[in-house]
ZADO-1210 file (C-alpha; in nm, 4 decimals, padded with zeros to 6 digits):
<atoms>
<atom x="-12.7566" y="14.9303" z="16.7132" code="MET" pos="1"/>
<atom x="-12.6878" y="15.2692" z="16.4410" code="LYS" pos="2"/>
<atom x="-12.3592" y="15.1126" z="16.3446" code="LYS" pos="3"/>
<atom x="-12.5515" y="14.7939" z="16.3255" code="ILE" pos="4"/>
<atom x="-12.7458" y="14.9605" z="16.0271" code="VAL" pos="5"/>
<atom x="-12.4742" y="15.0991" z="15.8680" code="ILE" pos="6"/>
<atom x="-12.2750" y="14.7721" z="15.8208" code="TYR" pos="7"/>
<atom x="-12.5701" y="14.6067" z="15.6798" code="PHE" pos="8"/>
<atom x="-12.6316" y="14.8977" z="15.4204" code="ILE" pos="9"/>
<atom x="-12.2695" y="14.8936" z="15.3174" code="CYS" pos="10"/>
<atom x="-12.2343" y="14.5452" z="15.2831" code="PHE" pos="11"/>
<atom x="-12.5490" y="14.5768" z="15.0703" code="ILE" pos="12"/>
<atom x="-12.4073" y="14.7876" z="14.8661" code="PHE" pos="13"/>
<atom x="-12.0690" y="14.6161" z="14.8438" code="VAL" pos="14"/>
<atom x="-12.2308" y="14.2670" z="14.7208" code="CYS" pos="15"/>
<atom x="-12.5037" y="14.3591" z="14.4809" code="PHE" pos="16"/>
<atom x="-12.4929" y="14.7710" z="14.3624" code="MET" pos="17"/>
<atom x="-12.1462" y="14.7965" z="14.2821" code="LEU" pos="18"/>
<atom x="-12.1194" y="14.5096" z="14.0757" code="PRO" pos="19"/>
<atom x="-12.4323" y="14.6307" z="13.9103" code="ALA" pos="20"/>
<atom x="-12.2741" y="14.9702" z="13.8119" code="ILE" pos="21"/>
<atom x="-11.9283" y="14.8253" z="13.6832" code="CYS" pos="22"/>
<atom x="-12.0951" y="14.5979" z="13.4827" code="THR" pos="23"/>
<atom x="-12.0953" y="14.7080" z="13.1118" code="LYS" pos="24"/>
<atom x="-12.3513" y="14.5943" z="12.8365" code="THR" pos="25"/>
<atom x="-12.2650" y="14.3993" z="12.5773" code="ASN" pos="26"/>
<atom x="-12.3949" y="14.5616" z="12.2431" code="LYS" pos="27"/>
<atom x="-12.4717" y="14.2827" z="11.9873" code="THR" pos="28"/>
<atom x="-12.5373" y="14.3360" z="11.6176" code="THR" pos="29"/>
<atom x="-12.5952" y="14.0075" z="11.3429" code="GLN" pos="30"/>
<atom x="-12.2331" y="14.0803" z="11.1880" code="VAL" pos="31"/>
<atom x="-12.0842" y="14.0208" z="11.5418" code="SER" pos="32"/>
<atom x="-11.7140" y="14.0408" z="11.6377" code="HIS" pos="33"/>
<atom x="-11.5082" y="14.4160" z="11.6154" code="GLU" pos="34"/>
<atom x="-11.1733" y="14.2432" z="11.4986" code="THR" pos="35"/>
<atom x="-10.9367" y="14.4344" z="11.3212" code="THR" pos="36"/>
<atom x="-10.9375" y="14.5190" z="10.9809" code="MET" pos="37"/>
<atom x="-10.6041" y="14.4170" z="10.7608" code="GLU" pos="38"/>
<atom x="-10.5552" y="14.7983" z="10.7078" code="ASP" pos="39"/>
<atom x="-10.5555" y="14.8481" z="11.0599" code="GLY" pos="40"/>
<atom x="-10.8698" y="15.0085" z="11.1637" code="ASN" pos="41"/>
<atom x="-11.0523" y="14.8747" z="11.4019" code="THR" pos="42"/>
<atom x="-11.4182" y="14.8437" z="11.4686" code="ASN" pos="43"/>
<atom x="-11.4799" y="15.1035" z="11.1562" code="GLN" pos="44"/>
<atom x="-11.6501" y="14.7781" z="10.9759" code="ALA" pos="45"/>
<atom x="-11.8972" y="14.6653" z="11.2014" code="SER" pos="46"/>
<atom x="-11.9765" y="15.0731" z="11.2243" code="GLU" pos="47"/>
<atom x="-11.9989" y="15.1091" z="10.8312" code="ASN" pos="48"/>
<atom x="-12.2593" y="14.7990" z="10.8591" code="VAL" pos="49"/>
<atom x="-12.4712" y="15.0344" z="11.0497" code="ASN" pos="50"/>
<atom x="-12.4437" y="15.2963" z="10.8342" code="ASN" pos="51"/>
<atom x="-12.5761" y="15.0682" z="10.5591" code="TYR" pos="52"/>
<atom x="-12.8070" y="14.9199" z="10.6941" code="LYS" pos="53"/>
<atom x="-12.9455" y="15.3271" z="10.8437" code="ASP" pos="54"/>
<atom x="-12.9038" y="15.5004" z="10.4844" code="ASN" pos="55"/>
<atom x="-13.0520" y="15.3189" z="10.1263" code="THR" pos="56"/>
<atom x="-12.8666" y="15.5802" z="09.9579" code="THR" pos="57"/>
<atom x="-12.4811" y="15.6388" z="09.8763" code="ILE" pos="58"/>
<atom x="-12.2932" y="15.8807" z="09.6994" code="LYS" pos="59"/>
<atom x="-12.1172" y="15.7560" z="09.3637" code="LEU" pos="60"/>
<atom x="-11.8600" y="15.9457" z="09.2111" code="LEU" pos="61"/>
<atom x="-11.8708" y="15.9472" z="08.7966" code="HIS" pos="62"/>
<atom x="-11.5018" y="15.9289" z="08.7018" code="SER" pos="63"/>
<atom x="-11.4901" y="16.0324" z="08.3401" code="GLU" pos="64"/>
<atom x="-11.7328" y="16.3893" z="08.4597" code="THR" pos="65"/>
<atom x="-11.5987" y="16.4018" z="08.8087" code="GLY" pos="66"/>
<atom x="-11.9827" y="16.4218" z="08.9519" code="GLU" pos="67"/>
<atom x="-12.1205" y="16.2972" z="09.2540" code="VAL" pos="68"/>
<atom x="-12.4559" y="16.1553" z="09.2346" code="GLU" pos="69"/>
<atom x="-12.6500" y="16.0268" z="09.5437" code="GLU" pos="70"/>
<atom x="-12.8197" y="15.7142" z="09.4341" code="ILE" pos="71"/>
<atom x="-13.0354" y="15.4371" z="09.5771" code="ASN" pos="72"/>
<atom x="-12.7815" y="15.1071" z="09.7395" code="ILE" pos="73"/>
<atom x="-13.0388" y="14.9120" z="09.5475" code="ASP" pos="74"/>
<atom x="-13.0084" y="15.1119" z="09.2272" code="GLU" pos="75"/>
<atom x="-12.6414" y="15.1135" z="09.2058" code="TYR" pos="76"/>
<atom x="-12.6329" y="14.7408" z="09.2949" code="LEU" pos="77"/>
<atom x="-12.8208" y="14.6686" z="08.9580" code="TYR" pos="78"/>
<atom x="-12.5835" y="14.8591" z="08.7632" code="GLY" pos="79"/>
<atom x="-12.2874" y="14.7301" z="08.9000" code="VAL" pos="80"/>
<atom x="-12.4049" y="14.3947" z="08.8742" code="VAL" pos="81"/>
<atom x="-12.5159" y="14.4458" z="08.4737" code="SER" pos="82"/>
<atom x="-12.1351" y="14.6170" z="08.4127" code="ALA" pos="83"/>
<atom x="-11.9860" y="14.3219" z="08.5744" code="GLU" pos="84"/>
<atom x="-12.1198" y="14.0446" z="08.4479" code="MET" pos="85"/>
<atom x="-12.3369" y="13.9213" z="08.1606" code="PRO" pos="86"/>
<atom x="-12.6769" y="13.8408" z="08.1950" code="ALA" pos="87"/>
<atom x="-12.6710" y="13.4840" z="08.0404" code="SER" pos="88"/>
<atom x="-12.4858" y="13.3438" z="08.3346" code="TYR" pos="89"/>
<atom x="-12.6615" y="13.1296" z="08.5712" code="GLU" pos="90"/>
<atom x="-12.9070" y="13.3234" z="08.8369" code="ILE" pos="91"/>
<atom x="-12.7042" y="13.2022" z="09.1130" code="GLU" pos="92"/>
<atom x="-12.3699" y="13.3560" z="08.9452" code="ALA" pos="93"/>
<atom x="-12.5188" y="13.7077" z="08.9736" code="LEU" pos="94"/>
<atom x="-12.6707" y="13.6355" z="09.3167" code="LYS" pos="95"/>
<atom x="-12.2678" y="13.5842" z="09.3955" code="ALA" pos="96"/>
<atom x="-12.1959" y="13.8629" z="09.1988" code="GLN" pos="97"/>
<atom x="-12.4916" y="14.0468" z="09.3904" code="ALA" pos="98"/>
<atom x="-12.3681" y="13.9935" z="09.7749" code="VAL" pos="99"/>
<atom x="-12.0016" y="14.0351" z="09.6319" code="VAL" pos="100"/>
<atom x="-12.0633" y="14.3805" z="09.4961" code="ALA" pos="101"/>
<atom x="-12.2674" y="14.4745" z="09.8352" code="ARG" pos="102"/>
<atom x="-11.9695" y="14.3488" z="10.0472" code="THR" pos="103"/>
<atom x="-11.7076" y="14.5412" z="09.8355" code="TYR" pos="104"/>
<atom x="-11.9321" y="14.8576" z="09.8459" code="LEU" pos="105"/>
<atom x="-11.9099" y="14.8641" z="10.2062" code="ILE" pos="106"/>
<atom x="-11.5404" y="14.7965" z="10.2258" code="TYR" pos="107"/>
<atom x="-11.5051" y="15.0809" z="10.0637" code="GLN" pos="108"/>
<atom x="-11.7311" y="15.2849" z="10.1958" code="ARG" pos="109"/>
<atom x="-11.4673" y="15.1925" z="10.4977" code="ASN" pos="110"/>
<atom x="-11.1595" y="15.2374" z="10.3007" code="SER" pos="111"/>
<atom x="-11.2526" y="15.6648" z="10.2434" code="LYS" pos="112"/>
<atom x="-11.0929" y="15.6200" z="09.9443" code="LYS" pos="113"/>
<atom x="-11.2639" y="15.8951" z="09.7973" code="HIS" pos="114"/>
<atom x="-11.2993" y="16.2181" z="09.9487" code="GLU" pos="115"/>
<atom x="-11.6278" y="16.3015" z="09.8606" code="ASN" pos="116"/>
<atom x="-11.7901" y="15.9980" z="09.7755" code="ALA" pos="117"/>
<atom x="-11.8278" y="15.6424" z="09.9218" code="ASP" pos="118"/>
<atom x="-11.7185" y="15.4802" z="09.5642" code="ILE" pos="119"/>
<atom x="-11.6555" y="15.5298" z="09.1719" code="CYS" pos="120"/>
<atom x="-11.7971" y="15.3786" z="08.8846" code="ASP" pos="121"/>
<atom x="-11.4492" y="15.2822" z="08.7112" code="SER" pos="122"/>
<atom x="-11.3566" y="14.9087" z="08.7058" code="TYR" pos="123"/>
<atom x="-11.0103" y="15.0187" z="08.7137" code="ALA" pos="124"/>
<atom x="-11.0240" y="15.1800" z="09.0905" code="CYS" pos="125"/>
<atom x="-11.3294" y="15.0686" z="09.2430" code="CYS" pos="126"/>
<atom x="-11.6120" y="14.8467" z="09.0386" code="GLN" pos="127"/>
<atom x="-11.7805" y="14.9047" z="08.7077" code="ALA" pos="128"/>
<atom x="-12.1152" y="15.0649" z="08.7366" code="TRP" pos="129"/>
<atom x="-12.3535" y="15.1501" z="08.4197" code="ILE" pos="130"/>
<atom x="-12.7039" y="15.3187" z="08.3753" code="SER" pos="131"/>
<atom x="-13.0339" y="15.1272" z="08.3250" code="LYS" pos="132"/>
<atom x="-13.0613" y="15.3111" z="08.0196" code="GLN" pos="133"/>
<atom x="-12.6623" y="15.3062" z="07.9155" code="GLU" pos="134"/>
<atom x="-12.7443" y="14.9395" z="07.9535" code="ARG" pos="135"/>
<atom x="-13.0510" y="14.9111" z="07.7718" code="PHE" pos="136"/>
<atom x="-12.8707" y="15.0870" z="07.4945" code="GLU" pos="137"/>
<atom x="-12.6120" y="14.8004" z="07.4415" code="ARG" pos="138"/>
<atom x="-12.8449" y="14.4980" z="07.5101" code="TRP" pos="139"/>
<atom x="-13.0693" y="14.3579" z="07.2126" code="GLU" pos="140"/>
<atom x="-13.4185" y="14.5330" z="07.2167" code="GLU" pos="141"/>
<atom x="-13.5906" y="14.1724" z="07.2260" code="ALA" pos="142"/>
<atom x="-13.3729" y="14.0657" z="07.5654" code="GLU" pos="143"/>
<atom x="-13.3521" y="14.4251" z="07.7370" code="ARG" pos="144"/>
<atom x="-13.6645" y="14.3535" z="08.0009" code="GLU" pos="145"/>
<atom x="-13.5579" y="13.9939" z="08.0728" code="SER" pos="146"/>
<atom x="-13.2096" y="14.0743" z="08.1509" code="ASN" pos="147"/>
<atom x="-13.2487" y="14.3500" z="08.3613" code="TRP" pos="148"/>
<atom x="-13.5344" y="14.1655" z="08.5467" code="GLN" pos="149"/>
<atom x="-13.2766" y="13.8602" z="08.5803" code="LYS" pos="150"/>
<atom x="-13.0179" y="14.1203" z="08.7656" code="ILE" pos="151"/>
<atom x="-13.2787" y="14.3063" z="08.9707" code="VAL" pos="152"/>
<atom x="-13.3487" y="13.9466" z="09.0682" code="SER" pos="153"/>
<atom x="-13.0034" y="13.8502" z="09.1844" code="ALA" pos="154"/>
<atom x="-12.9423" y="14.1782" z="09.3527" code="VAL" pos="155"/>
<atom x="-13.2936" y="14.1845" z="09.5372" code="ASN" pos="156"/>
<atom x="-13.2970" y="13.7957" z="09.6381" code="GLU" pos="157"/>
<atom x="-12.9491" y="13.8181" z="09.8640" code="THR" pos="158"/>
<atom x="-13.0757" y="14.1641" z="09.9903" code="SER" pos="159"/>
<atom x="-12.8451" y="14.2646" z="10.2953" code="GLY" pos="160"/>
<atom x="-12.6462" y="13.9547" z="10.2654" code="LYS" pos="161"/>
<atom x="-12.2594" y="14.0219" z="10.2565" code="ILE" pos="162"/>
<atom x="-11.9335" y="13.8452" z="10.2663" code="VAL" pos="163"/>
<atom x="-11.7578" y="13.8554" z="10.6340" code="THR" pos="164"/>
<atom x="-11.4282" y="13.6882" z="10.7905" code="TYR" pos="165"/>
<atom x="-11.4436" y="13.7282" z="11.1332" code="GLY" pos="166"/>
<atom x="-11.7153" y="13.8904" z="11.2136" code="GLY" pos="167"/>
<atom x="-11.6282" y="14.1831" z="10.9514" code="ASN" pos="168"/>
<atom x="-11.6841" y="14.2529" z="10.5922" code="PRO" pos="169"/>
<atom x="-11.3883" y="14.1343" z="10.3519" code="ILE" pos="170"/>
<atom x="-11.2188" y="14.3293" z="10.0936" code="ASN" pos="171"/>
<atom x="-11.4337" y="14.1473" z="09.7988" code="ALA" pos="172"/>
<atom x="-11.2166" y="14.1423" z="09.4770" code="PHE" pos="173"/>
<atom x="-11.3337" y="13.8998" z="09.1797" code="PHE" pos="174"/>
<atom x="-11.1744" y="13.9245" z="08.8125" code="HIS" pos="175"/>
<atom x="-11.2917" y="13.7409" z="08.4753" code="SER" pos="176"/>
<atom x="-11.1778" y="13.4252" z="08.4510" code="ASN" pos="177"/>
<atom x="-10.8877" y="13.2471" z="08.6808" code="SER" pos="178"/>
<atom x="-10.7907" y="13.0170" z="08.4315" code="GLY" pos="179"/>
<atom x="-10.8112" y="12.7069" z="08.6570" code="GLY" pos="180"/>
<atom x="-10.6515" y="12.8483" z="08.9947" code="ILE" pos="181"/>
<atom x="-10.6970" y="13.1309" z="09.1372" code="THR" pos="182"/>
<atom x="-10.4169" y="13.3827" z="09.2986" code="GLU" pos="183"/>
<atom x="-10.2945" y="13.4584" z="09.7138" code="SER" pos="184"/>
<atom x="-10.3191" y="13.8097" z="09.7320" code="SER" pos="185"/>
<atom x="-10.0104" y="13.7367" z="09.9688" code="ALA" pos="186"/>
<atom x="-09.8304" y="13.7546" z="09.5975" code="ASN" pos="187"/>
<atom x="-09.9765" y="14.0731" z="09.4239" code="ILE" pos="188"/>
<atom x="-10.0397" y="14.4401" z="09.5762" code="TRP" pos="189"/>
<atom x="-09.7315" y="14.4385" z="09.7905" code="GLY" pos="190"/>
<atom x="-09.7624" y="14.1024" z="09.9016" code="GLY" pos="191"/>
<atom x="-10.1065" y="14.1422" z="10.1298" code="ILE" pos="192"/>
<atom x="-10.1699" y="13.8248" z="10.3028" code="ASP" pos="193"/>
<atom x="-10.5626" y="13.8484" z="10.3206" code="TYR" pos="194"/>
<atom x="-10.6742" y="13.5190" z="10.5311" code="PRO" pos="195"/>
<atom x="-10.9463" y="13.4756" z="10.3171" code="TYR" pos="196"/>
<atom x="-10.8176" y="13.4956" z="09.9626" code="LEU" pos="197"/>
<atom x="-10.5933" y="13.2286" z="09.8819" code="LYS" pos="198"/>
<atom x="-10.5504" y="13.0111" z="09.5840" code="SER" pos="199"/>
<atom x="-10.7902" y="12.7641" z="09.5053" code="VAL" pos="200"/>
<atom x="-10.8819" y="12.5679" z="09.2047" code="GLU" pos="201"/>
<atom x="-11.2012" y="12.5884" z="09.0085" code="THR" pos="202"/>
<atom x="-11.3069" y="12.3429" z="08.7113" code="ALA" pos="203"/>
<atom x="-11.4373" y="12.4391" z="08.4003" code="GLY" pos="204"/>
<atom x="-11.3739" y="12.7748" z="08.2898" code="GLU" pos="205"/>
<atom x="-11.1873" y="12.6380" z="07.9821" code="ASP" pos="206"/>
<atom x="-11.4501" y="12.6543" z="07.7507" code="VAL" pos="207"/>
<atom x="-11.4970" y="13.0499" z="07.8170" code="TYR" pos="208"/>
<atom x="-11.3740" y="13.2877" z="07.5844" code="SER" pos="209"/>
<atom x="-11.2107" y="13.4695" z="07.8263" code="GLN" pos="210"/>
<atom x="-11.0014" y="13.1311" z="07.8768" code="TYR" pos="211"/>
<atom x="-10.6680" y="13.1789" z="07.6664" code="SER" pos="212"/>
<atom x="-10.5122" y="13.4494" z="07.4747" code="SER" pos="213"/>
<atom x="-10.2175" y="13.5153" z="07.2576" code="ASN" pos="214"/>
<atom x="-10.0155" y="13.8205" z="07.2540" code="VAL" pos="215"/>
<atom x="-09.7042" y="13.8436" z="06.9591" code="ALA" pos="216"/>
<atom x="-09.4673" y="14.1086" z="06.9689" code="ILE" pos="217"/>
<atom x="-09.1190" y="14.2473" z="06.7754" code="SER" pos="218"/>
<atom x="-08.8542" y="14.2369" z="06.9416" code="ASN" pos="219"/>
<atom x="-08.8581" y="14.6413" z="06.8898" code="GLU" pos="220"/>
<atom x="-09.1718" y="14.7326" z="07.0237" code="GLU" pos="221"/>
<atom x="-09.0877" y="14.4953" z="07.3160" code="LEU" pos="222"/>
<atom x="-08.7499" y="14.7333" z="07.3664" code="SER" pos="223"/>
<atom x="-08.9540" y="15.0525" z="07.3161" code="ASN" pos="224"/>
<atom x="-09.2372" y="14.9659" z="07.5833" code="LYS" pos="225"/>
<atom x="-08.9900" y="14.8500" z="07.8593" code="LEU" pos="226"/>
<atom x="-08.7721" y="15.1309" z="07.8046" code="LYS" pos="227"/>
<atom x="-09.0687" y="15.3917" z="07.8562" code="GLU" pos="228"/>
<atom x="-09.0438" y="15.2013" z="08.2134" code="LYS" pos="229"/>
<atom x="-08.7308" y="15.1156" z="08.2265" code="TYR" pos="230"/>
<atom x="-08.4892" y="15.3702" z="08.0389" code="PRO" pos="231"/>
<atom x="-08.1701" y="15.1530" z="08.0793" code="ASN" pos="232"/>
<atom x="-08.2742" y="14.8422" z="08.0378" code="ILE" pos="233"/>
<atom x="-08.0644" y="14.6336" z="07.7365" code="ALA" pos="234"/>
<atom x="-08.1747" y="14.3488" z="07.5762" code="ILE" pos="235"/>
<atom x="-07.9455" y="14.1082" z="07.3615" code="ASP" pos="236"/>
<atom x="-08.1929" y="13.9272" z="07.1662" code="PHE" pos="237"/>
<atom x="-07.9298" y="13.7081" z="06.9778" code="ASN" pos="238"/>
<atom x="-07.8642" y="13.5558" z="07.3229" code="ASP" pos="239"/>
<atom x="-08.1313" y="13.2592" z="07.4189" code="ASN" pos="240"/>
<atom x="-08.1057" y="13.3253" z="07.8077" code="GLU" pos="241"/>
<atom x="-08.1743" y="13.6825" z="07.7707" code="ALA" pos="242"/>
<atom x="-08.5735" y="13.6703" z="07.7983" code="ILE" pos="243"/>
<atom x="-08.6623" y="13.4263" z="08.0580" code="LYS" pos="244"/>
<atom x="-08.9317" y="13.3508" z="08.3398" code="ILE" pos="245"/>
<atom x="-08.7440" y="13.3349" z="08.6620" code="ILE" pos="246"/>
<atom x="-08.9928" y="13.2058" z="08.8805" code="ASP" pos="247"/>
<atom x="-09.3761" y="13.1188" z="08.9425" code="TYR" pos="248"/>
<atom x="-09.6227" y="13.1431" z="09.2304" code="THR" pos="249"/>
<atom x="-09.7594" y="12.8652" z="09.3829" code="GLU" pos="250"/>
<atom x="-10.0695" y="12.9098" z="09.1289" code="SER" pos="251"/>
<atom x="-09.8763" y="12.9127" z="08.8238" code="GLY" pos="252"/>
<atom x="-09.8639" y="13.2392" z="08.7258" code="ARG" pos="253"/>
<atom x="-09.5243" y="13.4871" z="08.6806" code="VAL" pos="254"/>
<atom x="-09.3551" y="13.5774" z="08.9645" code="ARG" pos="255"/>
<atom x="-09.0728" y="13.7473" z="08.8126" code="THR" pos="256"/>
<atom x="-08.9429" y="13.7698" z="08.4297" code="MET" pos="257"/>
<atom x="-08.5907" y="13.8806" z="08.3056" code="LYS" pos="258"/>
<atom x="-08.5785" y="14.1140" z="08.0025" code="PHE" pos="259"/>
<atom x="-08.1981" y="14.1656" z="07.9660" code="GLY" pos="260"/>
<atom x="-08.0096" y="14.3706" z="08.2306" code="ASN" pos="261"/>
<atom x="-08.3223" y="14.3642" z="08.4018" code="THR" pos="262"/>
<atom x="-08.5777" y="14.1951" z="08.6128" code="GLU" pos="263"/>
<atom x="-08.9226" y="14.2943" z="08.6241" code="ILE" pos="264"/>
<atom x="-09.1822" y="14.1395" z="08.8572" code="ALA" pos="265"/>
<atom x="-09.4909" y="13.9193" z="08.6488" code="GLY" pos="266"/>
<atom x="-09.7534" y="14.2015" z="08.7397" code="THR" pos="267"/>
<atom x="-09.5649" y="14.4543" z="08.5938" code="GLU" pos="268"/>
<atom x="-09.4966" y="14.3106" z="08.2614" code="VAL" pos="269"/>
<atom x="-09.8742" y="14.2196" z="08.2534" code="ARG" pos="270"/>
<atom x="-09.9494" y="14.6154" z="08.2820" code="THR" pos="271"/>
<atom x="-09.6577" y="14.7432" z="08.0402" code="ILE" pos="272"/>
<atom x="-09.7768" y="14.4770" z="07.7593" code="LEU" pos="273"/>
<atom x="-10.1352" y="14.4844" z="07.7631" code="GLY" pos="274"/>
<atom x="-10.1661" y="14.1126" z="07.8862" code="LEU" pos="275"/>
<atom x="-10.4599" y="13.9776" z="08.0140" code="LYS" pos="276"/>
<atom x="-10.3120" y="13.7673" z="08.3246" code="SER" pos="277"/>
<atom x="-10.0091" y="13.6642" z="08.4489" code="THR" pos="278"/>
<atom x="-10.0420" y="13.3266" z="08.4141" code="HIS" pos="279"/>
<atom x="-09.8608" y="13.3169" z="08.0848" code="PHE" pos="280"/>
<atom x="-09.5852" y="13.1002" z="07.8975" code="GLU" pos="281"/>
<atom x="-09.3626" y="13.2513" z="07.6500" code="ILE" pos="282"/>
<atom x="-09.1698" y="13.1137" z="07.2842" code="SER" pos="283"/>
<atom x="-08.9575" y="13.3045" z="07.1176" code="LYS" pos="284"/>
<atom x="-08.8489" y="13.3704" z="06.7075" code="THR" pos="285"/>
<atom x="-08.5583" y="13.5552" z="06.5385" code="GLY" pos="286"/>
<atom x="-08.8392" y="13.8366" z="06.5207" code="GLU" pos="287"/>
<atom x="-08.9918" y="13.8582" z="06.8411" code="GLY" pos="288"/>
<atom x="-09.1486" y="13.7427" z="07.1290" code="ILE" pos="289"/>
<atom x="-09.5220" y="13.5142" z="07.1640" code="THR" pos="290"/>
<atom x="-09.7211" y="13.5177" z="07.5319" code="PHE" pos="291"/>
<atom x="-09.9814" y="13.2442" z="07.5528" code="ALA" pos="292"/>
<atom x="-10.1795" y="13.3783" z="07.8369" code="VAL" pos="293"/>
<atom x="-10.4144" y="13.1427" z="08.0521" code="ILE" pos="294"/>
<atom x="-10.7209" y="13.3657" z="08.2109" code="GLY" pos="295"/>
<atom x="-10.8450" y="13.7580" z="08.2286" code="TYR" pos="296"/>
<atom x="-10.8157" y="13.9805" z="08.5555" code="GLY" pos="297"/>
<atom x="-10.5400" y="13.9680" z="08.8918" code="HIS" pos="298"/>
<atom x="-10.7069" y="13.6435" z="08.9511" code="GLY" pos="299"/>
<atom x="-10.7945" y="13.7063" z="09.2936" code="VAL" pos="300"/>
<atom x="-11.1041" y="13.6424" z="09.4900" code="GLY" pos="301"/>
<atom x="-11.3651" y="13.5067" z="09.2565" code="MET" pos="302"/>
<atom x="-11.3660" y="13.3980" z="08.9396" code="SER" pos="303"/>
<atom x="-11.6994" y="13.5341" z="08.7154" code="GLN" pos="304"/>
<atom x="-11.6449" y="13.2242" z="08.4827" code="THR" pos="305"/>
<atom x="-11.6023" y="12.9898" z="08.7841" code="GLY" pos="306"/>
<atom x="-11.8733" y="13.1103" z="08.9298" code="ALA" pos="307"/>
<atom x="-12.0560" y="13.0412" z="08.6508" code="ASP" pos="308"/>
<atom x="-11.9503" y="12.7000" z="08.5779" code="SER" pos="309"/>
<atom x="-12.0073" y="12.5864" z="08.9420" code="MET" pos="310"/>
<atom x="-12.4020" y="12.7664" z="08.9007" code="ALA" pos="311"/>
<atom x="-12.4337" y="12.5117" z="08.6091" code="LYS" pos="312"/>
<atom x="-12.3203" y="12.2216" z="08.7965" code="SER" pos="313"/>
<atom x="-12.5839" y="12.2743" z="09.0516" code="GLY" pos="314"/>
<atom x="-12.3894" y="12.5480" z="09.3122" code="SER" pos="315"/>
<atom x="-12.5881" y="12.7570" z="09.4590" code="ASN" pos="316"/>
<atom x="-12.4267" y="13.1368" z="09.5615" code="PHE" pos="317"/>
<atom x="-12.3954" y="13.0748" z="09.8769" code="GLU" pos="318"/>
<atom x="-12.1282" y="12.7679" z="09.7651" code="ASP" pos="319"/>
<atom x="-12.0376" y="13.0251" z="09.5049" code="ILE" pos="320"/>
<atom x="-11.8807" y="13.2267" z="09.7567" code="ILE" pos="321"/>
<atom x="-11.7221" y="12.9736" z="10.0418" code="LYS" pos="322"/>
<atom x="-11.5147" y="12.8453" z="09.7660" code="HIS" pos="323"/>
<atom x="-11.3365" y="13.1379" z="09.6430" code="PHE" pos="324"/>
<atom x="-11.3135" y="13.3149" z="09.9491" code="TYR" pos="325"/>
<atom x="-11.1648" y="13.0330" z="10.2431" code="THR" pos="326"/>
<atom x="-11.3577" y="13.0641" z="10.5696" code="GLY" pos="327"/>
<atom x="-11.5930" y="13.3100" z="10.5586" code="VAL" pos="328"/>
<atom x="-11.9692" y="13.3327" z="10.6253" code="ASP" pos="329"/>
<atom x="-12.2391" y="13.5185" z="10.4513" code="ILE" pos="330"/>
<atom x="-12.4121" y="13.7470" z="10.6867" code="SER" pos="331"/>
<atom x="-12.6987" y="13.9459" z="10.6936" code="ASN" pos="332"/>
<atom x="-12.7170" y="14.3247" z="10.7623" code="ILE" pos="333"/>
<atom x="-13.0883" y="14.3732" z="10.6980" code="ASN" pos="334"/>
</atoms>
């Protein structure tokens, strides 16, 4: 009888208790899937989202002074949106910029780019930021309050919203004007092929001042600028084949260009010569060369003028974001 009782107790334990002990409880968040980030870090994006929800301030590095300021996240975003996009743009474009800026903040926090800060205020490194006081000084007095309230509304009305891919915050690049078509990330920055940063077309950007520009440079100045980076470069300016575009990316931007005995990536040509984008054509004269440039910026991700053009045509901020970032979702982390 005793043995029967013992056997019965063991049976109950195996059937009911053991599975309960071995089963782990799954925790879920609004930003759900903890997939591997493109930079190789796992789960960190979701952890960073939780940090965002738990903390209302960030550490902002002021690049000119080296000072690190602790600032409220919304105040930071007001400064970013007002620095990165004209207040005259449509409210839905400003909302898109606010969501993209919030997403970029979270992603950069995760990258640990700055040792003692979450992000910096330099557009060349992270994203631009300006204080309310400095912003007001640059606006006409009559428009200061209305402009600021428009920026505040764009941030507040999209509170907690970020752009995600596979449940993780994206590396939310943006630029001024795509020239009608954005660039795939695979063609710049060492060929990192982010699945959500693909080339897409957009209409209406040609009416903006950022759409086209021309840079004329003499043969001597061109040679001097190139020799700063390539001391052994030699160009025979009498040879019609000495300077030419070798190939283009799928979006029509210059991938590689030849200068005499040296081939240079289009992205580097842009940097060396101070061109507004790599979407350009060239025309040569006896004395120099002219670069006819389309667009402004690296061309990857959201085009700000493209966002404004879409908003003017009736698109809302979610439409805009999902147009420029392929296969993404808008997630709420509040």
